[in-house]
C-alpha positions, -999 to 999 in steps of 0.1 A, spaced: -680 -719 30 -652 -695 33 -617 -688 21 -605 -670 -10 -631 -656 -34 -603 -656 -60 -571 -672 -49 -541 -653 -64 -513 -671 -83 -480 -666 -65 -455 -643 -82 -425 -663 -95 -391 -647 -87 -358 -663 -96 -340 -676 -65 -372 -676 -43 -393 -706 -35 -430 -700 -28 -441 -716 5 -475 -703 13 -503 -678 3 -521 -665 34 -550 -641 39 -527 -612 34 -491 -624 32 -472 -644 6 -443 -664 20 -411 -674 1 -377 -688 10 -345 -675 -5 -313 -693 -12 -299 -685 22 -328 -702 39 -343 -670 51 -380 -662 48 -392 -635 25 -425 -621 36 -446 -600 12 -477 -582 26 -503 -578 -1 -532 -554 -3 -557 -582 2 -586 -576 26 -603 -603 46 -636 -602 65 -660 -628 79 -634 -656 71 -634 -646 34 -605 -631 15 -623 -605 -6 -620 -600 -44 -612 -563 -39 -578 -550 -26 -572 -518 -5 -543 -498 -21 -512 -495 1 -527 -517 28 -497 -541 27 -472 -513 29 -490 -498 59 -489 -531 77 -452 -536 69 -440 -500 77 -461 -499 109 -447 -532 121 -412 -520 115 -419 -489 136 -433 -510 164 -404 -534 163 -381 -504 170 -402 -493 200 -402 -528 215 -367 -541 208 -356 -540 245 -386 -562 255 -384 -588 227 -361 -592 197 -378 -594 163 -374 -616 132 -365 -589 106 -331 -591 90 -335 -567 61 -360 -547 41 -340 -549 9 -359 -559 -22 -348 -594 -34 -331 -593 -68 -356 -598 -96 -386 -590 -74 -414 -568 -89 -412 -531 -82 -446 -534 -64 -429 -554 -36 -411 -522 -25 -422 -512 10 -441 -544 17 -413 -569 18 -393 -582 48 -364 -607 49 -368 -626 81 -351 -652 102 -366 -687 99 -380 -695 134 -394 -725 151 -429 -710 154 -450 -714 185 -485 -727 174 -504 -702 195 -519 -667 188 -508 -647 218 -537 -623 225 -536 -595 251 -568 -577 260 -571 -545 280 -607 -539 271 -637 -561 267 -651 -566 232 -654 -591 204 -652 -628 213 -642 -619 248 -675 -600 253 -695 -630 240 -678 -654 265 -681 -628 293 -719 -624 287 -723 -662 290 -700 -670 319 -683 -638 333 -650 -652 321 -627 -648 291 -606 -678 282 -615 -692 316 -603 -661 335 -629 -648 359 -639 -611 355 -660 -589 377 -697 -582 373 -709 -550 355 -686 -549 325 -700 -541 291 -689 -537 255 -658 -514 255 -652 -516 293 -616 -513 304 -605 -544 323 -591 -542 358 -557 -553 344 -547 -566 309 -552 -603 304 -535 -630 283 -561 -648 262 -545 -672 238 -560 -688 207 -552 -715 183 -540 -704 149 -565 -712 122 -561 -720 85 -575 -696 58 -612 -697 60 -614 -709 96 -618 -691 129 -591 -688 155 -604 -705 186 -598 -692 221 -582 -716 245 -573 -716 282 -538 -709 295 -537 -744 309 -543 -758 273 -514 -737 260 -492 -751 288 -502 -786 278 -493 -779 242 -460 -761 246 -449 -768 281 -454 -748 313 -421 -728 310 -428 -717 274 -464 -708 283 -453 -687 312 -427 -669 289 -454 -663 262 -478 -648 288 -451 -626 304 -437 -613 271 -472 -607 256 -484 -586 285 -451 -567 287 -452 -558 250 -489 -550 252 -483 -527 282 -456 -508 264 -477 -504 232 -508 -494 251 -489 -466 268 -474 -454 235 -507 -454 217 -525 -437 246 -500 -408 244 -511 -404 208 -548 -404 215 -555 -440 206 -568 -468 228 -552 -502 221 -581 -524 231 -565 -557 222 -539 -572 200 -524 -605 190 -488 -615 186 -470 -645 170 -437 -657 185 -411 -682 174 -378 -695 189 -344 -687 174 -324 -712 193 -334 -706 229 -345 -670 224 -382 -660 220 -386 -637 190 -415 -615 178 -426 -626 143 -451 -618 116 -468 -584 120 -471 -564 152 -497 -539 164 -513 -531 130 -550 -524 123 -552 -560 110 -539 -576 143 -552 -551 168 -583 -530 178 -573 -493 178 -600 -469 191 -600 -431 191 -596 -422 228 -618 -391 225 -647 -412 213 -645 -441 238 -679 -448 253 -684 -482 270 -717 -498 264 -716 -497 226 -694 -508 197 -665 -484 195 -653 -465 163 -621 -480 152 -591 -477 129 -595 -509 109 -617 -527 84 -650 -518 101 -662 -499 69 -658 -532 51 -677 -553 77 -705 -528 79 -710 -526 42 -709 -564 37 -737 -568 63 -758 -539 50 -786 -543 25 -765 -524 0 -741 -553 -5 -769 -578 -13 -748 -605 5 -762 -629 30 -734 -637 54 -751 -670 64 -753 -682 28 -725 -702 10 -721 -675 -16 -689 -655 -16 -691 -618 -8 -692 -593 -37 -666 -568 -47 -663 -536 -26 -675 -502 -40 -649 -476 -45 -661 -454 -16 -656 -483 8 -622 -489 -5 -612 -452 -2 -627 -449 33 -609 -481 45 -575 -470 30 -579 -436 47 -584 -453 81 -553 -474 77 -532 -444 68 -547 -423 96 -537 -450 121 -502 -451 107 -498 -413 109 -512 -409 144 -491 -437 159 -458 -429 142 -462 -391 139 -449 -393 103 -469 -384 71 -475 -415 50 -458 -398 20 -424 -399 39 -426 -435 50 -404 -453 25 
């Protein structure tokens, strides 16, 4: 089993039609046909959406995405039209709401990896490949790859795993021309972001993007280069051959799999609520990532 421990009821706002409740985002459509995307403070781990929220998390994801969209605009246009709060929306939506173009979404998670870890490491250990791409011998957890690679995945429903697929499978699904454009754009955006992060003392190990088409133009959508969609590691602590410290939900994962939680990940029981110290430590990591990358204190963000 997996999914929501407690699925939230969508907020009703006059003039907005609720479309979808995701792991983190709630999606609405306004009267103009535009998408209204609201990033909640929900936290997911091990395919569960947890019963405990992380204060300000949705705002961090939204504000960091907006900052990255500005850094990347010459490489790929983005879907954001406005950050204005819809009329009648609750005050809590401030700083976490985006009005976006409605795109023809590409049904592929576009993943770029510059370092070996996670599901890529599992496949490498079995076959010396990642998504069918051959890699040299001698790599270990946290190793920098000879060059960044494009390792796409299918987009899963809430409670399911994304599944890595080969480039050839993407080409079969969306056509060879679109597949080539996705790979080229993904690696170009990753390369720019990796260099920006490195200047700020952060390693961008890997990240995933979502794209859609606006007419004939490929457009960056959803969130970009946040602690939810990326692995950010402190460069001064990077040490291949072990799991790396990171700016993300690792505090949550570690607590859930520790004896302190009393939760058996292999059982069908939902995970328990998070203790306050784990909530506080996780919030601090998200804010630290935002401040290091943007160079701005969180208090001045919106």
